[in-house]
C-alpha positions as CSV (number, residue, x, y, z in Angstrom):
1,X,11.9,34.1,88.9
2,X,14.5,32.9,91.4
3,X,14.5,29.2,90.5
4,X,14.4,27.2,87.3
5,X,10.9,26.1,86.2
6,X,9.6,23.0,88.0
7,X,10.8,20.1,85.9
8,X,8.0,17.8,87.1
9,X,5.3,20.2,85.9
10,X,7.0,21.2,82.7
11,X,7.1,19.6,79.3
12,X,9.3,20.0,76.1
13,X,8.6,18.9,72.6
14,X,11.5,18.8,70.2
15,X,10.6,18.5,66.5
16,X,13.0,18.2,63.6
17,X,12.7,17.4,59.9
18,X,16.0,16.3,58.5
19,X,15.1,14.3,55.5
20,X,12.7,15.3,52.7
21,X,11.2,13.9,49.6
22,X,11.7,17.0,47.5
23,X,13.4,19.7,49.6
24,X,17.1,19.6,50.4
25,X,18.1,17.4,53.4
26,X,19.2,19.0,56.6
27,X,21.3,16.2,58.2
28,X,22.4,18.3,61.2
29,X,18.8,18.5,62.4
30,X,19.0,15.0,63.9
31,X,22.0,16.0,66.0
32,X,20.1,19.1,67.1
33,X,17.4,17.0,68.6
34,X,19.6,14.6,70.4
35,X,21.9,17.3,71.8
36,X,19.0,19.5,73.0
37,X,17.2,16.6,74.6
38,X,20.4,15.7,76.4
39,X,20.9,19.2,77.6
40,X,17.4,19.7,78.9
41,X,17.4,16.5,80.9
42,X,20.9,17.2,82.5
43,X,20.3,17.9,86.2
44,X,23.0,20.6,86.2
45,X,21.2,22.5,83.4
46,X,17.4,22.1,84.0
47,X,16.8,18.5,84.9
48,X,13.6,17.7,83.0
49,X,12.6,14.0,83.5
50,X,13.3,12.1,80.3
51,X,9.6,11.1,80.1
52,X,8.7,14.8,79.9
53,X,10.7,15.4,76.8
54,X,9.2,14.2,73.5
55,X,11.5,14.0,70.5
56,X,9.7,13.9,67.1
57,X,12.1,13.2,64.2
58,X,11.0,13.5,60.6
59,X,7.3,14.0,61.0
60,X,5.5,12.7,57.9
61,X,2.0,14.0,58.6
62,X,0.4,17.0,60.4
63,X,-0.7,14.6,63.1
64,X,2.8,13.5,63.7
65,X,3.8,17.1,64.4
66,X,0.6,18.4,66.2
67,X,-0.4,15.5,68.4
68,X,2.7,15.6,70.6
69,X,2.4,19.3,71.0
70,X,-1.3,19.1,72.0
71,X,-0.5,16.3,74.4
72,X,2.4,18.1,76.1
73,X,0.4,21.4,76.2
74,X,-2.4,19.6,78.0
75,X,0.0,18.2,80.6
76,X,2.3,21.2,81.3
77,X,1.2,23.4,84.2
78,X,4.5,25.3,84.7
79,X,6.5,25.7,81.5
80,X,6.0,24.4,78.0
81,X,8.9,24.4,75.5
82,X,8.4,23.8,71.8
83,X,11.4,23.6,69.5
84,X,11.3,23.1,65.7
85,X,14.2,22.7,63.3
86,X,13.8,22.2,59.6
87,X,12.7,24.1,56.5
88,X,10.3,27.0,56.9
89,X,8.0,27.7,54.0
90,X,6.0,30.8,53.2
91,X,2.4,31.0,52.0
92,X,2.9,34.0,49.7
93,X,-0.8,34.8,49.5
94,X,-1.2,35.3,53.2
95,X,2.5,35.7,54.3
96,X,2.1,33.0,56.9
97,X,4.9,30.7,58.1
98,X,4.5,26.9,57.6
99,X,6.8,24.2,59.0
100,X,7.9,21.5,56.6
101,X,7.2,17.8,56.9
102,X,9.1,15.0,55.1
103,X,6.8,15.2,52.1
104,X,6.4,19.0,52.0
105,X,6.8,20.8,48.7
106,X,7.5,24.6,48.5
107,X,5.2,24.8,45.5
108,X,2.3,23.2,47.4
109,X,2.1,25.0,50.7
110,X,-0.7,22.8,52.0
111,X,1.8,20.0,52.3
112,X,3.4,21.8,55.3
113,X,1.9,22.6,58.7
114,X,0.7,26.2,59.3
115,X,2.3,27.8,62.3
116,X,-1.2,29.1,63.2
117,X,-2.2,25.5,64.1
118,X,0.8,25.2,66.4
119,X,0.0,28.6,67.9
120,X,-3.6,27.5,68.7
121,X,-2.3,24.3,70.4
122,X,0.1,26.3,72.6
123,X,-2.5,29.0,73.5
124,X,-4.7,26.2,74.8
125,X,-2.1,25.0,77.3
126,X,-2.5,25.4,81.1
127,X,1.2,26.2,81.3
128,X,2.0,29.7,82.9
129,X,5.0,30.0,80.6
130,X,5.3,29.0,76.9
131,X,8.6,29.2,75.1
132,X,8.8,28.7,71.3
133,X,12.1,28.2,69.6
134,X,12.1,28.1,65.8
135,X,15.3,27.3,63.9
136,X,14.1,27.6,60.3
137,X,14.0,30.0,57.4
138,X,11.6,33.0,57.8
139,X,11.0,32.0,61.4
140,X,10.7,35.7,62.3
141,X,7.2,35.6,60.8
142,X,6.0,33.7,63.9
143,X,6.8,36.7,66.1
144,X,3.6,38.5,65.3
145,X,1.2,35.6,65.3
146,X,1.3,34.3,68.9
147,X,-2.1,35.7,69.8
148,X,-5.1,37.5,68.3
149,X,-6.6,40.4,70.3
150,X,-9.1,38.4,72.2
151,X,-6.7,35.6,73.1
152,X,-4.1,38.3,74.1
153,X,-6.5,39.9,76.5
154,X,-7.2,36.6,78.3
155,X,-3.5,35.7,78.2
156,X,-2.5,39.0,79.8
157,X,-4.7,38.2,82.8
158,X,-3.9,34.5,83.2
159,X,-0.3,33.8,82.4
160,X,3.2,35.2,83.1
161,X,4.0,35.3,79.5
162,X,5.0,33.8,76.2
163,X,8.4,34.0,74.6
164,X,9.1,33.3,70.9
165,X,12.7,32.9,69.8
166,X,13.3,32.8,66.1
167,X,16.6,32.0,64.3
168,X,16.1,34.6,61.6
169,X,14.1,37.7,60.6
170,X,10.9,37.2,58.7
171,X,12.6,37.6,55.3
172,X,15.8,35.7,56.0
173,X,16.9,32.1,55.6
174,X,18.5,30.2,58.5
175,X,22.0,28.8,58.2
176,X,23.0,25.1,58.3
177,X,26.8,25.2,57.7
178,X,28.2,22.2,55.7
179,X,30.3,20.0,57.8
180,X,29.2,21.3,61.2
181,X,27.3,19.0,63.6
182,X,24.4,21.5,64.3
183,X,22.6,24.3,62.5
184,X,24.2,27.7,63.2
185,X,21.5,29.1,65.6
186,X,21.0,25.9,67.6
187,X,24.8,25.4,67.9
188,X,25.1,28.7,69.8
189,X,22.0,27.9,71.9
190,X,23.5,24.6,72.8
191,X,26.8,26.2,73.8
192,X,25.0,28.4,76.3
193,X,23.2,25.4,77.7
194,X,26.3,23.2,77.9
195,X,28.9,25.8,78.9
196,X,26.9,28.7,80.5
197,X,27.8,32.4,80.3
198,X,30.7,33.7,82.2
199,X,30.1,36.9,84.3
200,X,26.5,36.1,85.0
201,X,24.7,34.8,88.0
202,X,23.7,31.2,88.9
203,X,20.5,31.3,86.8
204,X,20.0,32.4,83.2
205,X,16.8,34.1,82.0
206,X,15.5,34.1,78.4
207,X,16.6,37.6,77.6
208,X,20.2,36.9,78.8
209,X,20.4,33.8,76.6
210,X,18.9,35.6,73.6
211,X,21.3,38.6,73.9
212,X,24.3,36.4,74.3
213,X,23.4,34.2,71.3
214,X,22.6,37.3,69.2
215,X,26.0,38.9,70.0
216,X,27.9,35.7,69.1
217,X,26.0,35.4,65.8
218,X,26.6,39.0,65.0
219,X,30.3,38.5,65.6
220,X,30.4,35.6,63.2
221,X,28.5,37.4,60.6
222,X,25.6,35.0,60.7
223,X,21.8,35.6,60.5
224,X,20.7,37.4,63.7
225,X,18.0,35.8,65.8
226,X,14.8,37.7,66.7
227,X,12.5,37.5,69.7
228,X,9.0,38.5,70.9
229,X,7.9,38.4,74.5
230,X,4.9,39.6,76.5
231,X,4.3,40.0,80.3
232,X,8.0,40.3,81.1
233,X,8.5,36.8,79.7
234,X,12.1,37.6,78.9
235,X,12.9,37.8,82.6
236,X,11.8,34.2,83.2
237,X,14.6,31.9,84.3
238,X,15.0,28.9,82.1
239,X,18.3,27.1,83.0
240,X,21.1,27.0,85.5
241,X,24.3,28.7,84.5
242,X,27.0,26.1,84.2
243,X,29.7,28.7,84.0
244,X,28.7,29.9,87.4
245,X,28.1,26.5,89.0
246,X,31.6,25.3,87.9
247,X,33.2,28.1,90.1
248,X,30.4,29.0,92.5
249,X,27.9,27.3,94.8
250,X,25.5,24.8,93.2
251,X,21.9,26.0,92.6
252,X,19.2,23.9,94.2
253,X,16.3,22.7,92.0
254,X,13.1,24.6,92.4
255,X,10.6,23.2,95.0
256,X,7.0,23.6,94.3
257,X,3.8,22.7,96.2
258,X,2.1,19.4,95.2
259,X,0.1,19.9,92.0
260,X,-3.3,18.4,91.3
261,X,-3.1,15.2,89.3
262,X,-3.0,15.9,85.6
263,X,-5.5,14.0,83.4
264,X,-3.7,12.2,80.7
265,X,-5.1,10.7,77.5
266,X,-4.1,7.0,77.0
267,X,-0.9,6.7,74.9
268,X,2.4,5.0,75.1
269,X,4.8,6.6,77.6
270,X,7.1,9.2,75.9
271,X,10.8,8.9,76.5
272,X,13.6,11.2,75.4
273,X,16.4,10.1,73.1
274,X,18.8,12.0,75.2
275,X,21.6,10.2,76.9
276,X,20.7,10.1,80.6
277,X,23.1,12.1,82.8
278,X,23.3,12.4,86.5
279,X,24.7,15.3,88.6
280,X,25.1,16.4,92.2
281,X,21.5,17.4,92.5
282,X,20.0,14.3,90.7
283,X,18.0,11.9,93.0
284,X,19.8,8.6,93.5
285,X,18.7,5.9,91.2
286,X,18.5,2.2,91.9
287,X,20.9,-0.2,90.1
288,X,18.1,-1.3,87.9
289,X,17.1,2.2,86.9
290,X,20.7,3.1,86.2
291,X,21.2,0.0,84.1
292,X,18.0,0.8,82.1
293,X,19.3,4.4,81.5
294,X,22.6,2.9,80.4
295,X,20.9,0.6,77.9
296,X,18.8,3.5,76.6
297,X,22.0,5.4,76.0
298,X,23.5,2.3,74.2
299,X,20.4,2.2,71.9
300,X,20.9,5.9,71.0
301,X,24.6,5.2,70.4
302,X,24.0,2.4,67.9
303,X,21.7,4.8,66.0
304,X,24.5,7.3,65.8
305,X,27.1,4.8,64.8
306,X,24.8,3.2,62.1
307,X,24.4,6.7,60.6
308,X,28.1,7.7,60.8
309,X,29.8,4.4,60.1
310,X,27.4,2.5,57.9
311,X,25.6,5.4,56.2
312,X,22.2,4.2,57.5
313,X,19.9,6.8,59.2
314,X,17.5,4.6,61.2
315,X,14.8,7.3,61.5
316,X,11.9,5.0,62.4
317,X,14.1,3.3,65.0
318,X,14.9,6.7,66.5
319,X,11.2,7.5,66.7
320,X,10.4,4.2,68.4
321,X,13.0,4.7,71.0
322,X,11.7,8.2,71.5
323,X,8.1,7.1,72.1
324,X,8.7,3.8,74.0
325,X,12.2,4.1,75.5
326,X,15.2,1.9,74.8
327,X,14.3,-1.2,76.8
328,X,10.7,-1.4,75.7
329,X,11.7,-0.9,72.1
330,X,14.3,-3.7,72.3
331,X,11.7,-6.1,73.7
332,X,9.2,-5.2,71.0
333,X,11.8,-5.9,68.3
334,X,12.9,-9.1,69.9
335,X,9.3,-10.5,70.1
336,X,8.4,-9.4,66.6
337,X,7.6,-12.4,64.3
338,X,10.0,-11.2,61.6
339,X,13.1,-9.1,61.4
340,X,12.8,-5.3,61.1
341,X,13.7,-3.3,58.0
342,X,16.6,-1.8,60.1
343,X,18.0,-5.2,60.8
344,X,17.9,-6.1,57.1
345,X,19.6,-2.8,56.2
346,X,22.4,-3.5,58.7
347,X,22.7,-7.1,57.4
348,X,23.1,-5.7,53.8
349,X,25.9,-3.5,55.1
350,X,27.5,-6.3,57.0
351,X,27.1,-4.3,60.3
352,X,24.9,-6.5,62.4
353,X,27.3,-5.6,65.3
354,X,25.2,-2.4,65.4
355,X,21.8,-4.2,65.7
356,X,19.6,-4.1,68.7
357,X,20.2,-7.9,69.1
358,X,23.9,-7.3,69.5
359,X,23.3,-4.6,72.2
360,X,20.9,-7.0,74.0
361,X,23.7,-9.7,74.2
362,X,26.3,-7.4,75.7
363,X,27.1,-8.9,79.1
364,X,26.5,-5.7,81.0
365,X,22.8,-5.8,80.1
366,X,22.3,-9.5,80.9
367,X,20.1,-8.9,83.9
368,X,17.6,-6.8,81.8
369,X,16.5,-9.7,79.6
370,X,15.2,-13.2,80.1
371,X,17.1,-16.2,78.8
372,X,14.4,-16.7,76.2
373,X,14.9,-13.1,74.9
374,X,18.7,-13.4,74.8
375,X,18.4,-16.7,73.0
376,X,16.0,-15.1,70.5
377,X,18.6,-12.4,69.8
378,X,21.4,-14.9,69.4
379,X,19.4,-17.2,67.1
380,X,18.4,-14.3,64.8
381,X,22.0,-13.1,64.5
382,X,23.3,-16.5,63.8
383,X,20.6,-17.2,61.2
384,X,21.9,-14.1,59.3
385,X,25.5,-15.1,59.6
386,X,26.7,-13.0,62.5
387,X,28.3,-14.9,65.4
388,X,27.8,-12.7,68.5
389,X,30.6,-12.5,71.0
390,X,30.6,-15.0,73.9
391,X,30.7,-13.9,77.5
392,X,34.5,-14.1,77.7
393,X,35.2,-12.3,74.4
394,X,36.4,-8.8,74.9
395,X,35.3,-5.9,72.7
396,X,38.9,-5.3,71.7
397,X,39.2,-8.8,70.3
398,X,35.9,-8.6,68.4
399,X,36.8,-5.2,66.8
400,X,39.0,-4.9,63.7
401,X,42.6,-4.0,64.4
402,X,44.7,-2.0,62.0
403,X,48.1,-3.7,61.5
404,X,49.6,-1.8,58.6
405,X,48.6,1.0,56.2
406,X,50.1,2.0,52.8
407,X,49.2,4.2,49.9
408,X,46.7,2.4,47.8
409,X,48.2,-0.1,45.5
410,X,46.0,-2.5,43.5
411,X,48.7,-5.2,43.5
412,X,47.9,-5.8,47.2
413,X,44.4,-6.9,46.2
414,X,44.9,-9.3,43.3
415,X,41.8,-11.4,42.8
416,X,39.5,-9.0,44.5
417,X,37.4,-7.2,41.9
418,X,36.2,-4.4,44.1
419,X,39.5,-3.6,45.8
420,X,41.5,-4.1,42.7
421,X,39.3,-1.5,40.9
422,X,40.0,1.1,43.6
423,X,36.7,0.7,45.4
424,X,36.3,0.5,49.2
425,X,36.2,-3.1,50.2
426,X,35.8,-2.2,53.9
427,X,32.3,-0.7,53.6
428,X,31.5,-2.8,50.5
429,X,29.0,-1.9,47.8
430,X,27.3,0.8,50.0
431,X,30.4,3.0,49.7
432,X,31.1,5.3,46.8
433,X,33.9,7.3,48.4
434,X,37.4,7.5,46.9
435,X,39.9,4.9,48.1
436,X,43.1,6.4,49.6
437,X,45.0,3.5,51.2
438,X,45.6,-0.2,51.3
439,X,45.5,-1.6,54.9
440,X,46.2,-4.9,56.6
441,X,43.5,-5.6,59.2
442,X,43.3,-8.2,61.9
443,X,39.9,-9.5,62.8
444,X,39.1,-12.5,65.1
445,X,42.6,-14.0,64.5
446,X,42.8,-13.4,60.7
447,X,44.6,-10.8,58.6
448,X,43.2,-9.4,55.3
449,X,44.2,-6.6,53.0
450,X,41.5,-4.0,52.4
451,X,41.2,-1.0,50.1
452,X,39.7,1.8,52.2
453,X,38.3,5.2,51.9
454,X,39.2,8.1,54.3
455,X,36.2,7.4,56.6
456,X,37.1,3.7,57.0
457,X,40.8,4.6,57.6
458,X,39.8,7.2,60.3
459,X,37.6,4.5,62.0
460,X,40.5,2.0,62.0
461,X,43.0,4.5,63.3
462,X,40.7,5.5,66.1
463,X,40.2,1.9,67.2
464,X,43.9,1.3,67.0
465,X,44.7,4.2,69.2
466,X,42.0,3.2,71.8
467,X,43.3,-0.4,71.9
468,X,47.0,0.2,72.0
469,X,47.0,2.9,74.7
470,X,46.2,0.7,77.8
471,X,48.1,-2.3,76.5
472,X,51.3,-0.6,75.4
473,X,53.3,-0.9,78.6
474,X,52.0,-4.4,79.7
475,X,52.4,-6.1,76.3
476,X,55.7,-4.6,75.1
477,X,57.6,-7.9,75.1
478,X,54.7,-9.9,73.6
479,X,54.2,-7.4,70.8
480,X,57.9,-7.4,70.0
481,X,57.8,-11.1,69.6
482,X,54.7,-11.1,67.4
483,X,55.8,-8.3,65.0
484,X,56.6,-9.4,61.5
485,X,58.2,-7.5,58.6
486,X,56.1,-5.8,56.0
487,X,57.5,-8.1,53.4
488,X,56.2,-11.1,55.4
489,X,52.8,-9.6,55.8
490,X,52.6,-8.9,52.1
491,X,53.2,-12.6,51.3
492,X,50.4,-13.9,53.5
493,X,47.4,-15.4,51.8
494,X,43.9,-15.6,53.3
495,X,42.8,-19.0,54.7
496,X,39.1,-19.0,53.8
497,X,37.0,-22.1,53.8
498,X,33.3,-22.3,53.0
499,X,30.3,-24.4,54.1
500,X,26.8,-24.1,52.7
501,X,23.8,-24.9,54.9
502,X,20.2,-25.1,53.9
503,X,17.1,-24.2,55.9
504,X,14.2,-24.7,53.6
505,X,14.6,-21.9,50.9
506,X,17.2,-20.0,52.8
507,X,20.9,-20.8,52.3
508,X,23.7,-19.9,54.7
509,X,27.2,-19.5,53.4
510,X,29.6,-19.6,56.3
511,X,33.3,-18.8,56.4
512,X,34.8,-21.5,58.7
513,X,38.4,-20.5,57.9
514,X,40.7,-18.4,60.1
515,X,40.8,-15.4,57.6
516,X,38.3,-12.8,56.7
517,X,37.0,-12.9,53.1
518,X,36.3,-9.6,51.3
519,X,34.4,-8.8,48.1
520,X,32.5,-12.1,48.4
521,X,30.1,-12.7,45.5
522,X,27.9,-15.7,45.0
523,X,26.8,-16.8,41.5
524,X,26.9,-19.7,39.1
525,X,24.9,-21.3,36.3
526,X,21.2,-21.0,36.9
527,X,21.6,-19.2,40.3
528,X,20.4,-15.7,39.2
529,X,17.1,-17.2,37.9
530,X,16.0,-18.6,41.3
531,X,18.0,-16.5,43.9
532,X,17.3,-13.3,45.8
533,X,19.4,-11.3,48.2
534,X,22.6,-12.7,46.7
535,X,25.8,-11.5,48.3
536,X,27.7,-9.1,46.0
537,X,31.1,-7.8,47.0
538,X,30.4,-8.2,50.7
539,X,32.7,-9.0,53.6
540,X,32.4,-12.3,55.7
541,X,34.5,-12.5,58.8
542,X,35.8,-15.8,60.3
543,X,33.0,-17.9,61.7
544,X,30.4,-15.5,60.2
545,X,28.1,-16.1,57.3
546,X,25.8,-14.5,54.8
547,X,22.5,-15.8,53.7
548,X,20.3,-15.7,50.6
549,X,17.2,-17.3,49.2
550,X,16.8,-19.8,46.3
551,X,13.3,-20.8,45.3
552,X,12.7,-23.1,42.4
553,X,9.8,-23.0,39.9
554,X,8.5,-25.1,37.0
555,X,10.7,-23.1,34.6
556,X,13.8,-23.0,36.8
557,X,15.0,-25.5,39.4
558,X,17.4,-24.8,42.2
559,X,20.9,-25.5,40.8
560,X,23.1,-28.4,42.1
561,X,26.0,-26.1,42.9
562,X,27.0,-22.4,43.4
563,X,30.2,-20.5,42.7
564,X,31.8,-18.3,45.3
565,X,34.5,-15.7,44.5
566,X,36.4,-13.4,46.9
567,X,39.3,-11.0,47.1
568,X,42.7,-12.7,47.1
569,X,41.4,-16.0,45.6
570,X,42.3,-16.3,41.9
571,X,39.4,-18.6,40.9
572,X,36.1,-19.6,42.4
573,X,35.0,-22.1,44.9
574,X,32.4,-24.6,43.8
575,X,30.0,-25.7,46.6
576,X,27.3,-28.4,46.2
577,X,23.8,-27.3,47.1
578,X,22.4,-29.4,50.0
579,X,19.1,-31.1,49.3
580,X,16.1,-30.4,51.4
């Protein structure tokens, strides 16, 4: 084949199971899916339209896994690509490969999906080329099951071929190295997609990709991939060679004659989670289309940041964005009658800056939403104590700035139970990592000492470097005038003031002072008997708030006052409870 497969008549389904109820988690699988989707949609690699790539994270049922395959197989008329990463299980009675779901159990093989079902769905496709990539243990067992004799005879006469690429041999386990962003096999495959192969032509066929990945894996002493192909399928071109394009002439996309309309079964449009990319051969997009792609990328980015910075893997959010796209998902969440579980999880971690509502209110996306939608986002955030930035507030001002760091010393955190005990006050109660430093942080005009873990310190250092670089030359004099000695900083005391608002049974505790309060805990006589969602060792920034519920009963009435304690304050603040 002298051109890449026609992107408009091709489909890809990327399936990955990262979390399990009883099997070991494979956290790198989620990044496998995102990176592969991004590579396949890049115009300089293949250029699949984003709506032709379906990402299926953490399938819970066999329908979650098989329905997207059957749908894509029905639509594809040129090339069909199926990728799976996760645990592979073996039916020891029949020796068959099964692909694990979230609830799969190695002792109950029927809880996983038999590869035979996937084979049947693919063999029913009208695609002339079918490519299966399996990154799982024992994936080599799929090499001999792509067709029975009858199907093979029909297949020989009607298709160019089928190619199965397996991460391991039939009796070997795949490798997911600890600390690496991708599984071992997929990492090398991605490297070929993203960087190309030097010394080869403008296009890369399947055998060239396979031989290169196998040689690299052999050199690293890692499990060797296996392949099976029929009808010269290995000679089929799959992608453009970026190593060649970077130093040679660009490769035009394949042109194909108009295809007959494809009959589709009704279902929501499928959209990839890949970050949209444009290249020299990509068709020009309108401003609105470009902004929608940018918003979609921002939605994917908050998913990544929530996982990395807040320890929250928003799997269902990922699936929603995959199925509906970023913009449609945001509108659905905004118009929901109640807040989502993801919103609540971010609120509990004091990270509503990573919520969909916060993304919606970014000024660059203002034209995508109505005034009513933006007001809904703003009101929801404020109800839960987060004051979104105004139009004139820059991101640098809203982010926390590292002013000083020192080896951890509990004396810097007198009065703060969590920090004084050597626990991370930056991430709050969700963090169990070891504290390594005491840092002074500036946030919205206030300075506060935090006890931080290595992850928090790395985040603050990264922000500091990003903020200081462009401003260093322009603000030298201003910074020199504003610097204070370490001894002066040490003597500062937080200026925290509280107000308590009541909205029926919901109470909003707001910090109206100029300083950030850490390790904030609400209690008092009779509070625990009537309250839920009480703040415990949380952080409340200036002009931000936390909320909780208090519902009285015949046995216990709502108390007349509450007590608030926080880091740096020796006693407690007594606040009267407003009447209804």
